[in-house]
SEVO-437867 format. One record per residue: residue number from 1; residue in one letter; x, y, z of N, C-alpha, C in turn. Coordinates in Angstrom, 3 decimals. Example, Ala and Ser with C-alpha at 12.3 -4.5 7.8 and 13.67 -1.06 7.14 Angstrom:
// SEVO-437867
<1,'a',<13.190,-5.690,7.800>,<12.300,-4.500,7.800>,<13.200,-3.300,7.800>>;
<2,'s',<12.850,-2.250,7.080>,<13.670,-1.060,7.140>,<12.900,0.030,7.870>>;
END
This chain:
// SEVO-437867
<1,'m',<63.447,107.562,156.150>,<62.968,106.978,154.913>,<62.155,105.731,155.233>>;
<2,'k',<60.942,105.722,154.787>,<60.051,104.598,155.044>,<60.182,103.584,153.917>>;
<3,'t',<60.416,102.338,154.280>,<60.589,101.277,153.299>,<59.298,100.485,153.194>>;
<4,'s',<58.826,100.282,151.968>,<57.571,99.565,151.765>,<57.795,98.061,151.938>>;
<5,'p',<56.752,97.347,152.322>,<56.862,95.893,152.478>,<57.203,95.194,151.162>>;
<6,'i',<56.750,95.740,150.052>,<57.066,95.134,148.759>,<58.560,95.237,148.486>>;
<7,'r',<59.133,96.391,148.792>,<60.569,96.570,148.571>,<61.371,95.626,149.469>>;
<8,'i',<60.945,95.445,150.691>,<61.638,94.527,151.608>,<61.548,93.097,151.081>>;
<9,'a',<60.368,92.707,150.597>,<60.202,91.356,150.053>,<61.054,91.164,148.810>>;
<10,'l',<61.129,92.197,147.974>,<61.941,92.108,146.765>,<63.422,91.965,147.104>>;
<11,'i',<63.887,92.714,148.070>,<65.287,92.618,148.491>,<65.572,91.242,149.089>>;
<12,'a',<64.648,90.743,149.907>,<64.827,89.421,150.513>,<64.865,88.332,149.437>>;
<13,'a',<63.975,88.447,148.447>,<63.964,87.449,147.371>,<65.246,87.520,146.549>>;
<14,'t',<65.725,88.727,146.307>,<66.967,88.890,145.562>,<68.132,88.255,146.299>>;
<15,'l',<68.202,88.478,147.588>,<69.277,87.875,148.384>,<69.155,86.356,148.416>>;
<16,'a',<67.942,85.856,148.490>,<67.749,84.404,148.503>,<68.180,83.795,147.175>>;
<17,'f',<67.806,84.435,146.077>,<68.186,83.923,144.770>,<69.686,84.064,144.516>>;
<18,'a',<70.304,85.060,145.125>,<71.741,85.258,144.936>,<72.543,84.133,145.582>>;
<19,'t',<71.996,83.502,146.604>,<72.708,82.426,147.285>,<72.527,81.075,146.596>>;
<20,'v',<71.561,80.981,145.683>,<71.310,79.736,144.958>,<72.353,79.605,143.856>>;
<21,'g',<72.721,78.394,143.530>,<73.701,78.157,142.476>,<73.245,78.702,141.137>>;
<22,'t',<74.192,78.994,140.282>,<73.858,79.597,138.995>,<73.362,78.589,137.972>>;
<23,'a',<73.403,77.311,138.272>,<72.991,76.303,137.303>,<71.520,76.458,136.925>>;
<24,'n',<70.675,76.856,137.858>,<69.257,77.006,137.581>,<68.883,78.418,137.163>>;
<25,'a',<69.829,79.336,137.137>,<69.516,80.731,136.849>,<69.836,81.109,135.410>>;
<26,'a',<70.129,80.162,134.562>,<70.489,80.485,133.182>,<69.345,81.222,132.508>>;
<27,'g',<69.621,82.407,132.041>,<68.627,83.215,131.351>,<67.741,84.037,132.256>>;
<28,'c',<67.646,83.687,133.514>,<66.732,84.377,134.416>,<67.198,85.794,134.716>>;
<29,'l',<68.459,85.981,135.005>,<68.931,87.305,135.378>,<68.825,88.287,134.224>>;
<30,'k',<69.244,87.875,133.055>,<69.155,88.762,131.893>,<67.684,89.065,131.577>>;
<31,'g',<66.845,88.051,131.622>,<65.416,88.245,131.359>,<64.762,89.130,132.399>>;
<32,'a',<65.179,88.986,133.655>,<64.608,89.811,134.718>,<64.979,91.272,134.538>>;
<33,'v',<66.203,91.537,134.132>,<66.625,92.923,133.906>,<65.831,93.531,132.756>>;
<34,'v',<65.753,92.820,131.648>,<65.030,93.331,130.489>,<63.543,93.490,130.816>>;
<35,'g',<62.971,92.492,131.464>,<61.553,92.561,131.833>,<61.262,93.650,132.843>>;
<36,'g',<62.177,93.856,133.778>,<61.991,94.907,134.773>,<62.009,96.290,134.153>>;
<37,'v',<62.933,96.506,133.236>,<62.999,97.805,132.553>,<61.746,98.002,131.699>>;
<38,'a',<61.364,96.973,130.946>,<60.166,97.084,130.113>,<58.921,97.315,130.967>>;
<39,'g',<58.820,96.601,132.075>,<57.674,96.781,132.966>,<57.627,98.160,133.586>>;
<40,'h',<58.786,98.693,133.904>,<58.847,100.035,134.485>,<58.299,101.070,133.505>>;
<41,'y',<58.735,100.967,132.257>,<58.287,101.936,131.264>,<56.858,101.676,130.792>>;
<42,'a',<56.344,100.486,131.009>,<54.993,100.151,130.576>,<53.950,100.448,131.643>>;
<43,'g',<54.302,101.179,132.644>,<53.299,101.542,133.644>,<53.727,101.257,135.060>>;
<44,'h',<54.999,101.363,135.339>,<55.538,101.167,136.701>,<55.211,99.787,137.259>>;
<45,'h',<55.376,98.777,136.434>,<55.187,97.389,136.858>,<56.509,96.639,136.729>>;
<46,'a',<57.551,97.181,137.316>,<58.893,96.619,137.169>,<58.993,95.217,137.768>>;
<47,'v',<58.363,94.995,138.913>,<58.459,93.688,139.569>,<57.766,92.620,138.727>>;
<48,'v',<56.586,92.947,138.235>,<55.855,91.999,137.389>,<56.650,91.719,136.114>>;
<49,'g',<57.222,92.759,135.545>,<58.042,92.586,134.341>,<59.268,91.745,134.607>>;
<50,'a',<59.884,91.949,135.766>,<61.078,91.175,136.110>,<60.740,89.696,136.294>>;
<51,'v',<59.630,89.408,136.923>,<59.227,88.010,137.112>,<58.924,87.367,135.762>>;
<52,'g',<58.161,88.072,134.935>,<57.849,87.544,133.606>,<59.095,87.375,132.756>>;
<53,'g',<59.996,88.357,132.833>,<61.240,88.273,132.077>,<62.105,87.114,132.525>>;
<54,'c',<62.122,86.858,133.809>,<62.883,85.725,134.339>,<62.318,84.409,133.807>>;
<55,'m',<60.999,84.298,133.796>,<60.374,83.067,133.311>,<60.655,82.861,131.825>>;
<56,'v',<60.532,83.916,131.039>,<60.778,83.812,129.602>,<62.254,83.525,129.340>>;
<57,'g',<63.143,84.227,130.055>,<64.575,84.004,129.872>,<64.986,82.592,130.221>>;
<58,'r',<64.429,82.063,131.274>,<64.738,80.683,131.680>,<64.249,79.690,130.635>>;
<59,'h',<63.041,79.939,130.106>,<62.481,79.056,129.081>,<63.356,79.062,127.829>>;
<60,'l',<63.769,80.247,127.394>,<64.604,80.344,126.200>,<65.970,79.709,126.416>>;
<61,'a',<66.538,79.872,127.604>,<67.830,79.256,127.896>,<67.720,77.731,127.900>>;
<62,'k',<66.607,77.228,128.411>,<66.398,75.780,128.428>,<66.268,75.237,127.005>>;
<63,'q',<65.536,75.957,126.148>,<65.414,75.546,124.756>,<66.771,75.560,124.059>>;
<64,'h',<67.550,76.591,124.310>,<68.869,76.700,123.700>,<69.764,75.533,124.142>>;
<65,'a',<69.707,75.193,125.410>,<70.521,74.085,125.915>,<70.101,72.758,125.283>>;
<66,'q',<68.795,72.555,125.097>,<68.322,71.321,124.469>,<68.768,71.247,123.009>>;
<67,'e',<68.676,72.361,122.295>,<69.114,72.375,120.899>,<70.617,72.106,120.794>>;
<68,'h',<71.374,72.692,121.708>,<72.821,72.481,121.716>,<73.152,71.013,121.986>>;
<69,'a',<72.447,70.399,122.913>,<72.680,68.992,123.233>,<72.321,68.098,122.041>>;
<70,'q',<71.239,68.434,121.323>,<70.856,67.653,120.152>,<71.896,67.783,119.041>>;
<71,'q',<72.439,68.981,118.858>,<73.477,69.184,117.854>,<74.720,68.360,118.170>>;
<72,'q',<75.117,68.372,119.435>,<76.303,67.606,119.832>,<76.076,66.114,119.642>>;
<73,'a',<74.873,65.649,119.973>,<74.578,64.228,119.794>,<74.614,63.854,118.315>>;
<74,'a',<74.097,64.707,117.454>,<74.118,64.444,116.015>,<75.547,64.438,115.487>>;
<75,'q',<76.381,65.339,115.985>,<77.780,65.375,115.562>,<78.525,64.124,116.021>>;
<76,'r',<78.234,63.659,117.229>,<78.878,62.442,117.737>,<78.472,61.233,116.901>>;
<77,'q',<77.203,61.154,116.542>,<76.726,60.041,115.716>,<77.363,60.074,114.336>>;
<78,'a',<77.508,61.278,113.777>,<78.125,61.407,112.467>,<79.608,61.019,112.521>>;
<79,'a',<80.275,61.353,113.599>,<81.693,61.018,113.742>,<81.866,59.514,113.948>>;
<80,'q',<80.960,58.874,114.641>,<81.048,57.430,114.868>,<80.736,56.649,113.592>>;
<81,'a',<79.900,57.211,112.734>,<79.522,56.534,111.495>,<80.664,56.509,110.491>>;
<82,'q',<81.579,57.430,110.632>,<82.697,57.491,109.667>,<83.720,56.495,109.975>>;
END
């Protein structure tokens, strides 16, 4: 079985990302899976879809975390005012 250089690079990148802490991966894994599947069905561009999905998932997770932090800060201020 002949392995393509792209597949080897993808496996190496996956292993490298697997060793990184999960703090920076929020949303990336779920987005990569969804993007990879969508890319596969949209013309066999699974890798491109996975990269795009990871970027979008990370962006959405970051927005969610900021909104959550703002809500907590507002609740703390409201509790201190009472």
